[in-house]
VOROLUM-168244 format. One record per residue (C-alpha): y negated, z, x; residue number from 1; residue in one letter. Coordinates in pm, 1 decimal, always signed. Last residue first. Layout:
! residues N
{c2->Y c3->Z c1->X nr->NUM rest->A} .
...
END
This chain:
! residues 98
{c2->-1186.7 c3->-4030.1 c1->+1544.2 nr->98 rest->G} .
{c2->-1528.0 c3->-3985.2 c1->+1671.1 nr->97 rest->G} .
{c2->-1393.7 c3->-3768.1 c1->+1983.6 nr->96 rest->H} .
{c2->-1557.4 c3->-3437.4 c1->+1810.0 nr->95 rest->R} .
{c2->-1473.8 c3->-3510.3 c1->+1459.4 nr->94 rest->S} .
{c2->-1143.8 c3->-3542.8 c1->+1539.5 nr->93 rest->N} .
{c2->-1037.5 c3->-3645.9 c1->+1130.3 nr->92 rest->R} .
{c2->-869.1 c3->-3436.9 c1->+900.3 nr->91 rest->G} .
{c2->-1174.4 c3->-3503.9 c1->+655.7 nr->90 rest->N} .
{c2->-1365.9 c3->-3282.7 c1->+660.3 nr->89 rest->L} .
{c2->-1412.4 c3->-3209.5 c1->+1030.4 nr->88 rest->G} .
{c2->-1128.0 c3->-3131.8 c1->+1273.0 nr->87 rest->K} .
{c2->-1235.1 c3->-2867.7 c1->+1492.7 nr->86 rest->N} .
{c2->-1524.9 c3->-2745.0 c1->+1224.3 nr->85 rest->A} .
{c2->-1226.8 c3->-2655.2 c1->+965.4 nr->84 rest->A} .
{c2->-1004.9 c3->-2523.4 c1->+1249.2 nr->83 rest->V} .
{c2->-1309.2 c3->-2287.5 c1->+1397.4 nr->82 rest->A} .
{c2->-1342.6 c3->-2267.0 c1->+1016.4 nr->81 rest->L} .
{c2->-1012.9 c3->-2109.8 c1->+998.5 nr->80 rest->A} .
{c2->-932.9 c3->-1936.7 c1->+1271.9 nr->79 rest->L} .
{c2->-1318.0 c3->-1708.4 c1->+1191.8 nr->78 rest->W} .
{c2->-1137.8 c3->-1663.5 c1->+875.2 nr->77 rest->N} .
{c2->-768.4 c3->-1583.6 c1->+1027.2 nr->76 rest->M} .
{c2->-944.1 c3->-1346.5 c1->+1206.8 nr->75 rest->A} .
{c2->-1078.2 c3->-1133.4 c1->+910.9 nr->74 rest->L} .
{c2->-748.5 c3->-1135.0 c1->+736.0 nr->73 rest->C} .
{c2->-614.3 c3->-977.7 c1->+1072.9 nr->72 rest->A} .
{c2->-898.9 c3->-743.2 c1->+1138.7 nr->71 rest->V} .
{c2->-834.0 c3->-617.4 c1->+705.8 nr->70 rest->C} .
{c2->-420.7 c3->-554.4 c1->+795.2 nr->69 rest->T} .
{c2->-539.9 c3->-371.2 c1->+1130.3 nr->68 rest->L} .
{c2->-736.8 c3->-131.2 c1->+960.1 nr->67 rest->M} .
{c2->-518.5 c3->-90.2 c1->+690.8 nr->66 rest->L} .
{c2->-221.5 c3->-44.7 c1->+846.3 nr->65 rest->P} .
{c2->-415.0 c3->+210.7 c1->+1085.8 nr->64 rest->A} .
{c2->-534.4 c3->+417.9 c1->+840.9 nr->63 rest->F} .
{c2->-180.4 c3->+510.5 c1->+680.8 nr->62 rest->H} .
{c2->-242.2 c3->+908.1 c1->+695.1 nr->61 rest->A} .
{c2->-613.0 c3->+889.1 c1->+592.9 nr->60 rest->G} .
{c2->-470.3 c3->+628.7 c1->+239.9 nr->59 rest->F} .
{c2->-656.9 c3->+742.0 c1->-3.7 nr->58 rest->W} .
{c2->-998.4 c3->+913.0 c1->+140.0 nr->57 rest->K} .
{c2->-986.3 c3->+652.8 c1->+447.9 nr->56 rest->A} .
{c2->-942.3 c3->+346.3 c1->+201.9 nr->55 rest->G} .
{c2->-1169.1 c3->+492.5 c1->-14.4 nr->54 rest->L} .
{c2->-1421.5 c3->+521.7 c1->+300.5 nr->53 rest->V} .
{c2->-1328.4 c3->+176.1 c1->+380.8 nr->52 rest->F} .
{c2->-1423.8 c3->+29.4 c1->+45.2 nr->51 rest->L} .
{c2->-1742.3 c3->+236.6 c1->+24.1 nr->50 rest->L} .
{c2->-1824.9 c3->+34.6 c1->+397.0 nr->49 rest->A} .
{c2->-1747.0 c3->-327.6 c1->+279.4 nr->48 rest->T} .
{c2->-1920.7 c3->-306.2 c1->-30.7 nr->47 rest->L} .
{c2->-2225.8 c3->-150.0 c1->+178.7 nr->46 rest->A} .
{c2->-2141.7 c3->-514.5 c1->+398.8 nr->45 rest->L} .
{c2->-2105.2 c3->-759.2 c1->+132.3 nr->44 rest->K} .
{c2->-2425.2 c3->-591.0 c1->-99.4 nr->43 rest->V} .
{c2->-2600.3 c3->-645.6 c1->+252.7 nr->42 rest->V} .
{c2->-2438.9 c3->-974.6 c1->+292.3 nr->41 rest->E} .
{c2->-2570.0 c3->-1081.6 c1->-103.1 nr->40 rest->A} .
{c2->-2886.0 c3->-970.2 c1->-73.8 nr->39 rest->R} .
{c2->-2972.8 c3->-1118.9 c1->+243.9 nr->38 rest->Y} .
{c2->-2812.1 c3->-1463.3 c1->+142.0 nr->37 rest->F} .
{c2->-2947.9 c3->-1445.6 c1->-198.7 nr->36 rest->T} .
{c2->-3275.8 c3->-1469.4 c1->-50.8 nr->35 rest->S} .
{c2->-3223.6 c3->-1712.1 c1->+143.9 nr->34 rest->L} .
{c2->-3126.5 c3->-1946.1 c1->-98.1 nr->33 rest->V} .
{c2->-3405.7 c3->-1832.8 c1->-322.6 nr->32 rest->K} .
{c2->-3694.2 c3->-1889.4 c1->-63.3 nr->31 rest->R} .
{c2->-3519.6 c3->-2248.9 c1->+8.2 nr->30 rest->G} .
{c2->-3576.1 c3->-2412.5 c1->-250.6 nr->29 rest->E} .
{c2->-3206.4 c3->-2432.7 c1->-552.2 nr->28 rest->A} .
{c2->-3138.2 c3->-2754.3 c1->-613.5 nr->27 rest->V} .
{c2->-2742.0 c3->-2801.3 c1->-507.0 nr->26 rest->P} .
{c2->-2682.0 c3->-2474.0 c1->-761.5 nr->25 rest->G} .
{c2->-2734.3 c3->-2076.6 c1->-635.3 nr->24 rest->L} .
{c2->-2394.3 c3->-1977.5 c1->-809.8 nr->23 rest->G} .
{c2->-2254.4 c3->-2072.6 c1->-453.8 nr->22 rest->A} .
{c2->-2377.7 c3->-1829.2 c1->-308.7 nr->21 rest->V} .
{c2->-2313.7 c3->-1529.6 c1->-543.5 nr->20 rest->K} .
{c2->-1935.1 c3->-1624.7 c1->-522.9 nr->19 rest->L} .
{c2->-1886.5 c3->-1666.1 c1->-182.7 nr->18 rest->A} .
{c2->-2016.0 c3->-1327.1 c1->-145.2 nr->17 rest->F} .
{c2->-1855.1 c3->-1138.0 c1->-401.2 nr->16 rest->Y} .
{c2->-1543.0 c3->-1319.7 c1->-232.7 nr->15 rest->L} .
{c2->-1614.9 c3->-1197.1 c1->+116.9 nr->14 rest->A} .
{c2->-1641.9 c3->-869.0 c1->-28.5 nr->13 rest->P} .
{c2->-1308.0 c3->-865.1 c1->-208.6 nr->12 rest->L} .
{c2->-1122.9 c3->-998.9 c1->+71.1 nr->11 rest->I} .
{c2->-1135.7 c3->-783.9 c1->+397.7 nr->10 rest->A} .
{c2->-1113.1 c3->-467.9 c1->+181.1 nr->9 rest->T} .
{c2->-874.1 c3->-600.2 c1->-2.7 nr->8 rest->L} .
{c2->-646.1 c3->-716.9 c1->+280.4 nr->7 rest->G} .
{c2->-676.8 c3->-369.9 c1->+421.8 nr->6 rest->G} .
{c2->-553.7 c3->-233.8 c1->+65.3 nr->5 rest->F} .
{c2->-270.2 c3->-401.2 c1->+69.8 nr->4 rest->A} .
{c2->-191.5 c3->-293.9 c1->+415.1 nr->3 rest->A} .
{c2->-237.8 c3->+64.8 c1->+293.4 nr->2 rest->A} .
{c2->+13.0 c3->+1.2 c1->-12.8 nr->1 rest->M} .
END
């Protein structure tokens, strides 16, 4: 259970951020975009902190699996971004033109 909660500790705040930013629409003005990003990031950080506090309270004896799963989920986010940036959106290698 602690490991599952660790995964949720990474996924739920990121999902909140994504939903807030996705709700802007394609024609939002710059000031609104920046404001939404900052607010969503602050709430995401606060939600992450709250989930860690709850995790420590509920799973104190098993905090290591919670933390390791959360770190693994965050690492996969960065790995997915790196792979996507390397391949480009259309599956071709964007650095080598084809």
